[in-house]
N, C-alpha and C positions, 0 to 999 in steps of 0.2 A: 504493501500499500504505500510505503513512503514513497518509490518511485513515480508511481501513477498520479499522486497528487501534486505534485513539484512543479510541474512545467507553467501551467496557465498562472498560478500566484508569482511563480520567479519571474514569468516575465514581464507582470502587469506593476511589479515589485520594483525590477530593476529600470523600467522606464524612468522616475523620478529620480535615480538615481546617475542614469545617463544625463538627466537634463540638468543635475547638478556641475558635471563636467563640461557641457555646452555652454553654461552661465560662466565658468572660469575664461574659457577661451574668449568668449564675446569678450570679457572685460579687460581682457589685454589687447583686443583689437579696438575697445574703444577709448580706452586710454591713449591710443597711439593715433586716434582722430578718425578711427572707419565708423562711418554711421552720421549721424545726424539728428535734428530736432525736428525735421519736416513732415513728410507723410511717415504712414505706419511702414512703409515696405523700405525708406530709408534708414528710420530709427531701428529697425531691425536687422539691418543689413550684417552686423558684425556675428550676429546668430545664424542667419542663413550661409554665411561663409562657414562658420564653425560645423552647420551640420552637413554643408557639402563636401567637407573635408574627412568627415569623420564617415561619410558613407561612400565615398569614393574609397579611402582608404582601407576598409573592412568590406567591401565590396569585391577589390581585385585581388588582394592577397588574403583574405582569410587571417587563420591565427600567426601563422609565419610573419605577418608586416609586425603586430606588436610586439611579440616574442624577440626579434631581431633588433627592433627599435629601443625595448627597454634598456639597453645597457647604454644605449648614448641618453635617455632618460634619467635615468637612474646615476650616471656621470654628471649632470648638469644640473639636477636638483642638488644633491650632494655639495658640489663647488657653492653655488648660489647661497643656499642656506648657510655652509661654513663660512662664505664670506658675507653675509648679510649680518650674523649674529655677532661677528668681529668688528666689521667696518661698521654698522650704523649704529651701534651703542656708543663707540667711538665718540662719534658726531654727535650724540645727543647726551654727553655728559656722564654714562657708565648707566649699568643696569639700575642700579639705586635711584637714580633721576626716571629713570623709563617707570619705576614700579610705583615710584610716586605719584608721577604726574599721570600716568593711567588710572589708578586709586581716585584721584582726585577729577578724573573727567568720568570715570563711571559711576561715580556718588552722586552726581549730578541728577536731577530729577529731571523723568522725560515727561515733554508738553504733551503727550499723549493719554500717558498711564497717571501723571502726578508721583512718582516711585520711582527711586534710584535705576539708572539706566543697567546698573550689574554691580560686581565686585569681583577683584582677581581672586579671593579665595571666598568660596560659597559659605553662607552661613543664614542662619535661621530658617526662614520658608523655604529656600533654594535649596538646602541640604537633600532633601527626599529627591525633587526634580532632579538633581545634578548624579546622585549616587544609584535611583532607578536608569535614568538614561546610560551611565556607564555600563552598567550591567545589560543592560534591554540591548543597546548597540552592540556590544561585544558578543552577545549570544546571537543577535539577528545577522551579523559582516557573516558567521562561516556556514549561515544556509542559503545565502547567494550564490547564484551558480558560478560566477566568476572566481568564485574563491576557492573550486574543487578545480575548475578546468585546468589549472596548468598541471595539478596532481595526474589529473587522467590524461594529460597529452605527454606525457611523462613514459620511459620504457622501462623502467624500473622505480622498484620503492625506494634505493638509495639516493636516487637525484632527489626525491621529496623528502628527504630526511636532510639533505645537505642545505635544501632552501629554507627549512623550515627554523634550521639551527641559525639561518642570517634573518630572520625577522626582526628579533629584539634590535637589528641596526636601524629597520625602518621604523620602528614604533618610536625610539632614540629621536629620531629625525621628524617624526610628528609631531613631539612636544617642541623641537626647535621651531616649526613653520607656526606652530601656535601662538609662540612669542610676536613671529611679524605682526599680530593684530594689536598687542601692547606697546610694539615702536611706533605705531600707525599713531597711536592715540598719544603719544609722547610727543612725537615729530608734528601733532595737530595737523595730521593730513585732514583734507577736507575733499570726501571723495563724491563729486559733481559728476552726473552723465553729462555727455553732450546734447541735452535736453533741457539744463539746467536744473534737474532735480536731484536731490542726494540719493547714493546709490551706495551702500556700504559695501556692496559686491566689488567694489573699483579699491578698495581700502591697501590692498597690499600692492597692485601692480601700480597705483600711483605713489604708494610710498616709496618704491623700488625709482621711478620715475624722475621724483624727486631728489632723493640721497646719492645715487649711482651715478658715474659718469656715463656718458650716450651710451660707447660702446658695450660697457657691462649691464647697460639696462636691457639692450637687444638680448644678450646671451640671457638674463633671467626672465624677458618675457617668452622668451623661446621654451627655457625650461616650465614654466605653467601651462604653454600650449601642450607642448608633447606630455608634459603629465597629466594633463587631463584629456589627451587624444589616446594614451596606450589603453587605460582602465575603461577608458567607455568603448574601446574597439574590442576587447576581452569580453564585456558585458554584456554587450549585444550578442556574439557571437555564442556565448555560454546561455543567453537563453535563447537563441534560436536554435541550438543541438539539443536542448532538450525538449523541445517542440517537436522534432524532426522525429528524434530517435523512440520518445514515447507515446506522442501524440498520432504523427503523420504514417510513422511507419506500422504502427502497433495496431492502428482501428482503419486505416485508408489505404495502405499499399505497403501489406506487409513483406513483397517481394521486391521491394525496392533497393537498388543499388547503391554504391559507394557514390557512385556520380551523380544519382538522381537525389540522393540526401546530400549532398553537397550544394547543389543547384538551389533545393528547396529552403537551404539551411542560409544560402545567402537571401534569396527572398524575405523569409521571415526578419533575417535581422537589420532588413532597411526597415521591416514594419516594426518593428520594436523602435528603432532611431527616429521614426517618424510620430511613435506616440510620445516618446522623450520631446519630443519639439511640441507636441501637443502639450504636454506641460508647462513648458517656458512660456508658451503665447497665452496662456488662460489662467496661469496663478502669478502672484507677485513675485515676478523674479530677483527683487532686490533683497528678498529673506530666500536663496536659495537654498540654503540649509535644510528647511523645512522640508523640500523636497526628497531629501535623503531622510529625513526623519520619518516622514510619512511612508518613505516605501520600507523603511526597517518594522514602523506597525505592521504590515501585512507580512513580511517575510518571516518575523520572529513566529507567525501562527504555523510555519510548516516543520518548528522544532520537536515538538513531541513526536509526529509523524513521521519525519526523517532520523531522529536521533533515537527515541526510543520505540521505532519501528526497525531499525537495524540491530541496535545493540540487545532486545528483548523480545521475545514473543508472547509476553504477556497481554500487551496490549490488542483489543478486537479491533479488527482494521475498519468497521464500521463505527464505531466510538469514536476512532483518532480522526477519521472524515466528519464527525459530526461534531467534536471540539473544533475543527480546523473552520468549520463551516460558521459555527457563531460566534466564534472570536473573529473572525474577520469580519463579520456584520457589525458587533458589536466594536472593535478597534474605529471601521470606518465611520460608523454613524459619530462617536465621541470624536474623532480627527474633526470631523464636519462641524462640528457643535465649537471648536474652540474659534475663541474670536480676538484677532490682534485690532487695537483701536485705534494703531497707527496705519494700518493697511487693508485688512480684509477680515470679512463676517463671517468667511468657513475656512477651514485648513490653516487657522493663523500660527498653528505651534503644535505641541505634539505631546503637551501636559494636561492632564485632567483629575479631578477629584478620585482620589482612592477611596473605594466603598469599603467602609468600617473602619476606615484609621482618621477618624476625627478630625476631617476636612483636611487632609494633607492633599497636596498634589503629587504627581507621579507621572512616569513615564507612559503613556498610554498601552503600547505594545508590551510592556511586562504586565501590565493588570490583566489585559485581554488573554495573553498566555497561562496565567493562572488559572483565568476561568476556562481557557482552552483544555488546560492540565487535568482540571475537576470533573468536567464534561466528560473526559476519555475515560477517566478510572470510574466515575459511577455508570457510565455506558457500560464499558467491558463487563462491570458487575453485574449488571440487568441483561445485558446479552447471553453473558454463558448460565446465568439462571434461567435465560427463555432457551436454552440450548441452540440460538442462532450459529450456524455454518460458519467457521473462521475464514475458510479457504487454505489454500495449501502454499507452504513457503518452500521453494525449491532451492533455495541457498543452502550449504555446505560450510561448517566450518572452515573448512581448507579453501574455499573458494576469496575469504578474505588474505590468504595468504599466498596468491599466485602471482607470479612473476615471469617477466621475460622468459622465455626457454624453456618455462614448465612443460611437460609433456601435455598437461590437458590445456593450455593454454593455446588457442588456434589463431595465427596472425591475420590480421585483414588485409583481403586482395587490394593490389595496388588500386590507387584512385585514377580511372582514365576518363575521359571527357564522352558526355554520352551522347 
């Protein structure tokens, strides 16, 4: 059941995540002056360029393109971030000055809410939303199809182990990237779009524009654009492969060969990117992080079916499906009801009141996941009591240890053009 429930939610949840990457590329182009404040087409020109680049990038070369360019991406990002955390603080008077100035800026009240804009260290009512968001995001991240695509694309488990050993370096880099926002506050960057309206998404590109010499600004912008292009490409490919293998081949074309699968995957990959573009065009992209958090609300609901469905046979498959369905509806409705006074009436955030916790707010995805698990447990007990057929699990323990070269592993045929 874990495999068959994942393609549709995976593709849907990946769309807002890809949308976040498109907004990142758009932000760089807008700071460079591409776009304008005229008609809608001109204003969205950076976004359309980002979409076209992503579509052409993945449609023509598939997974090989992001896999090869990932080396360039990592080198560029590491160079830019290391230079940024050494060079920019030097120009701003050191880290002490950056943290003090950023905290002063965040403590100011927002005109829209009348409350402080934020805090460097969460405290009081912000602790629960921060803690639940951290846990829920970490759980959801490994449910996204692109998180496992690289593992499935390797020919040996040792390759996956080596890459996993290097993940802490990337996590450390993400922490450094988060500091760029504080630098932007300390540098008093005013992120204003070409339409004259404030746009927080432009803060980091504008920081680089203001602080770096022009030649290194170009390198930094390239790092941001490529850093968004590579994961977006892998996300769309992963979602399309899931659909092709688990829906198209399973229910429509059981005899489809590798060439046909590749062709269908390319088309579905393009559809996923069009869906991501729709997210950007219909929702407020000045708070694009909400795209990713919204996707996390949906993606986390596959956790019980995928994780518990793989590691234990206790749960009944129909109970897992029921838990997923109810939690998807609950999470979507709750997210729809979140209001951001400054921007939009619906899908304005990812936190809502947690039931039974005396008015504390928390990440909607985690609350929905708890509901999901409760339904799965109760449903399993009821279905077992009613002696409802559980289906047959055809996997064996040895399947989890299969590797290239094992007698039971059949190599895929060479991909030929249909």
